[in-house]
C-alpha positions as CSV (number, residue, x, y, z in Angstrom):
1,M,-24.6,109.7,231.2
2,R,-24.5,106.7,233.1
3,V,-22.5,103.7,232.5
4,R,-22.4,100.1,234.5
5,G,-19.3,97.6,234.6
6,G,-16.6,99.5,235.7
7,S,-15.2,102.9,235.4
8,W,-14.1,104.6,232.2
9,R,-11.4,106.3,234.2
10,Q,-9.9,102.7,234.7
11,L,-9.3,102.2,231.3
12,G,-8.1,105.6,230.3
13,W,-5.4,105.2,233.1
14,I,-4.4,102.1,231.6
15,L,-3.9,102.9,228.0
16,V,-2.1,106.0,229.3
17,V,0.6,103.7,231.3
18,A,0.7,101.3,228.5
19,S,1.6,104.1,226.3
20,L,4.4,105.4,228.5
21,A,5.7,101.8,228.7
22,T,6.1,101.6,225.0
23,G,8.0,104.9,224.8
24,A,11.6,103.5,225.6
25,T,13.8,103.0,223.0
26,A,14.5,99.6,221.8
27,H,18.1,99.0,220.6
28,A,19.0,95.9,218.4
29,Q,20.3,93.1,220.2
30,N,23.9,92.3,220.9
31,F,25.1,89.1,220.3
32,G,28.2,89.5,222.5
33,S,31.9,90.1,221.3
34,P,33.0,91.1,218.1
35,P,32.9,89.9,215.4
36,Y,29.1,89.0,216.7
37,S,28.1,92.3,218.1
38,V,26.3,95.0,216.3
39,P,28.5,97.9,215.4
40,L,27.9,101.1,217.5
41,D,27.1,103.0,214.5
42,S,24.2,100.6,213.5
43,P,20.6,102.2,213.7
44,A,18.4,101.2,216.4
45,V,15.2,99.2,216.3
46,P,12.0,101.3,215.7
47,L,9.8,101.5,218.6
48,T,7.0,99.3,219.2
49,P,3.5,100.4,217.6
50,P,1.5,102.2,220.1
51,D,-1.1,100.0,222.0
52,G,-4.5,100.3,221.7
53,A,-7.6,98.3,222.7
54,W,-10.7,96.5,221.1
55,G,-14.1,97.1,222.1
56,E,-17.8,96.8,220.9
57,V,-20.0,99.5,220.2
58,I,-23.2,99.3,222.4
59,M,-25.0,102.3,221.6
60,A,-24.3,105.6,219.3
61,N,-26.1,108.8,218.3
62,S,-25.4,111.8,216.8
63,K,-23.0,112.9,219.6
64,W,-22.0,110.2,221.7
65,I,-20.1,106.4,221.0
66,V,-20.4,104.0,223.9
67,I,-17.7,101.1,223.6
68,Q,-17.7,98.1,225.5
69,N,-14.7,95.8,226.0
70,H,-14.3,91.9,226.4
71,Q,-14.9,92.4,230.4
72,G,-17.9,94.2,229.9
73,Q,-17.2,97.7,231.2
74,Q,-18.6,100.4,229.2
75,F,-16.7,103.8,228.1
76,P,-18.7,106.8,226.7
77,I,-16.6,108.5,224.0
78,R,-18.2,112.2,222.8
79,G,-17.7,112.5,218.7
80,D,-15.9,115.8,219.4
81,S,-12.9,114.7,221.3
82,I,-11.6,111.9,218.7
83,K,-8.8,113.3,217.1
84,R,-8.9,110.9,213.9
85,F,-12.1,108.9,213.2
86,L,-12.0,106.4,210.5
87,I,-14.5,103.6,209.2
88,R,-13.1,100.8,207.3
89,W,-16.0,99.4,205.3
90,P,-15.9,95.9,203.0
91,T,-15.8,96.5,199.7
92,T,-14.9,94.7,196.2
93,T,-13.0,95.4,193.4
94,T,-16.3,95.5,191.1
95,N,-17.2,98.9,193.2
96,L,-13.7,100.5,191.4
97,T,-13.9,102.9,189.1
98,S,-11.4,105.3,187.6
99,N,-12.2,107.9,190.2
100,S,-10.8,105.3,193.1
101,V,-7.8,105.9,194.7
102,V,-6.1,102.5,196.3
103,E,-3.2,102.2,198.4
104,A,-1.6,99.0,198.5
105,I,2.1,97.8,200.7
106,G,3.7,95.1,199.9
107,T,6.9,93.0,198.5
108,D,8.4,94.9,195.8
109,L,8.4,92.5,193.0
110,G,10.5,95.2,190.3
111,S,8.9,96.7,187.2
112,N,6.6,98.6,189.5
113,T,4.6,95.7,190.7
114,V,3.7,94.9,194.4
115,Q,2.4,92.1,196.0
116,T,-0.1,92.1,198.9
117,E,-3.0,90.5,200.7
118,H,-5.0,93.7,201.5
119,I,-5.5,97.4,199.7
120,D,-7.2,100.4,201.0
121,V,-9.7,102.4,198.8
122,F,-10.6,106.0,199.0
123,E,-13.6,107.7,197.7
124,G,-14.7,111.4,197.1
125,S,-13.9,113.8,199.9
126,A,-11.5,110.7,201.5
127,R,-9.3,110.9,198.7
128,S,-7.8,113.9,200.8
129,L,-6.6,111.2,203.4
130,V,-3.8,110.1,200.9
131,T,-1.1,111.4,198.6
132,P,-0.5,109.7,195.0
133,D,2.8,107.7,196.0
134,A,5.5,105.4,194.7
135,R,8.0,104.5,197.1
136,S,10.2,101.6,197.9
137,F,11.3,100.8,201.4
138,M,12.7,98.6,204.1
139,P,9.9,96.7,206.6
140,G,9.8,98.7,209.7
141,G,9.5,102.2,207.5
142,Q,13.0,102.8,206.4
143,V,13.9,104.3,203.1
144,V,15.6,101.7,200.7
145,T,19.3,103.9,200.8
146,A,21.3,104.5,197.8
147,V,24.0,102.8,198.6
148,N,22.4,99.5,199.2
149,P,19.2,99.8,196.9
150,L,17.7,96.8,197.8
151,F,19.2,96.1,200.9
152,N,18.7,92.3,200.7
153,R,21.6,90.3,202.3
154,V,22.6,86.8,202.4
155,L,23.0,85.3,205.6
156,V,26.7,84.1,205.4
157,G,29.5,84.3,208.1
158,W,31.3,87.4,207.2
159,D,27.8,89.3,207.6
160,I,26.6,88.6,211.0
161,P,26.9,92.1,212.5
162,E,24.6,93.7,209.9
163,Q,22.0,90.8,210.1
164,A,21.8,90.9,213.6
165,S,21.3,95.0,213.5
166,M,18.4,94.2,211.1
167,Y,16.5,91.0,211.8
168,G,13.9,90.8,214.2
169,W,10.5,91.8,215.2
170,A,10.9,95.1,213.5
171,F,12.0,93.6,210.3
172,P,10.1,90.5,209.7
173,V,11.3,88.1,207.0
174,L,8.9,86.6,204.7
175,P,8.8,82.8,204.1
176,E,11.3,81.6,201.4
177,N,12.8,84.8,201.1
178,N,16.4,85.2,200.9
179,G,17.3,87.8,203.4
180,I,15.0,90.8,203.3
181,P,12.7,91.7,200.2
182,A,12.5,95.4,199.9
183,R,8.9,96.8,200.2
184,L,6.4,98.9,198.2
185,H,4.3,101.5,198.9
186,I,1.7,102.5,195.9
187,V,-1.0,105.4,196.0
188,G,-2.3,105.9,192.8
189,N,-5.8,105.8,190.9
190,V,-7.3,102.8,189.3
191,V,-6.8,102.8,185.5
192,G,-7.0,98.8,184.9
193,L,-8.9,95.7,187.0
194,N,-7.6,92.8,185.6
195,P,-4.9,93.2,187.1
196,L,-5.1,95.9,189.2
197,R,-3.3,98.9,187.9
198,L,-2.5,102.0,189.5
199,G,-1.8,105.7,188.0
200,I,1.4,106.5,190.0
201,P,3.3,110.1,190.1
202,G,5.5,110.3,186.9
203,N,2.8,109.4,184.3
204,N,3.6,105.8,185.0
205,I,1.8,102.7,186.4
206,A,1.9,100.3,188.9
207,T,0.5,97.0,189.0
208,V,-1.1,95.0,192.4
209,V,-0.9,91.4,192.2
210,P,-2.0,89.0,195.5
211,L,-0.1,86.6,197.4
212,T,-1.4,83.5,195.3
213,D,-2.1,82.9,191.8
214,P,-5.1,83.2,191.1
215,G,-6.0,84.9,193.7
216,T,-7.8,88.0,195.7
217,F,-7.3,90.9,198.2
218,T,-9.3,91.8,201.0
219,M,-10.3,95.1,200.5
220,S,-11.5,98.1,203.2
221,Q,-12.9,101.1,201.8
222,V,-11.6,103.7,204.1
223,T,-13.6,107.2,204.9
224,L,-13.7,109.5,207.6
225,G,-16.1,108.8,210.5
226,A,-18.7,110.1,212.9
227,P,-20.7,109.1,215.5
228,H,-23.7,108.7,213.5
229,F,-22.4,106.2,211.4
230,A,-22.0,103.9,214.5
231,Q,-24.4,101.1,215.0
232,K,-24.4,98.5,217.5
233,G,-22.4,95.4,216.9
234,D,-19.7,97.4,215.2
235,Q,-16.1,96.7,216.4
236,A,-13.8,99.7,217.3
237,F,-10.2,100.3,217.6
238,L,-9.1,102.9,220.1
239,M,-5.6,104.4,220.6
240,G,-4.2,106.7,222.7
241,A,-7.2,107.0,225.7
242,R,-7.1,110.3,228.2
243,P,-9.8,110.1,230.5
244,N,-11.3,113.6,231.6
245,Q,-14.7,114.5,233.6
246,E,-16.9,113.4,230.5
247,T,-15.1,111.4,228.1
248,L,-12.2,109.5,226.7
249,V,-10.2,111.7,224.6
250,M,-9.5,109.8,221.6
251,D,-6.1,109.9,219.0
252,Q,-7.8,107.8,216.9
253,L,-10.8,105.6,216.2
254,V,-11.4,103.1,213.7
255,L,-14.8,101.5,213.5
256,Y,-15.0,98.3,211.5
257,K,-18.1,97.8,209.8
258,K,-19.9,94.6,208.4
259,T,-21.7,96.1,205.6
260,P,-20.1,98.2,202.7
261,F,-20.7,102.2,202.6
262,V,-23.2,102.4,199.7
263,R,-25.3,99.9,201.6
264,F,-25.3,102.3,204.5
265,G,-28.8,103.2,205.8
266,Q,-30.5,101.1,203.3
């Protein structure tokens, strides 16, 4: 397969170098001498997310996808060289049924209520991509500790070291929030629509609410992907590119569709 506008090997090496650059451990900022320095036993700030690249599908068939970046370079990707191929389709709450599984991550409002601006929906065989869950955790992926269940701290003069070890890009603070609010991860089947309620482990129910009242969510139906789903004009996000003699080998490729899954092919 011939491509124009540059070498796909060049993009592959760029992404490999970028991923290596993010491999260094990033520790919490140190503010100088005590009592304003971060304690030695403070946990390190989580690593930055892996770098990726955006592109647009310009050709696809049953085996290949060709992606073009913003510079006009084109890169062939063989379908069997993608370790995880996902597709995000736009959807709405009107398409939800009792068999739909929803994943939501947002602010923990208490009483199994999560506030978020986006939810993901899984139908049919795609439900195997997630596991029913109800877990409170800290921004950045830290699980809430038993010693300090909410881990919410008021910024006062006697708490500077602890605050310094938590605040930053890894633990962002939402506007008008005092301290760092706990986050809630919910995965469950739909049991109600107004408001959106999900059945969660322990024979319990969780409620998902939007950021504003009244308000709506953005929603994506997530499915497993294959090259024949790709169409010219689809947006794609690629992660972990490694070149070989024929193709880019991808750790993950996510297609963003403009039409709902139920209308695909119509």
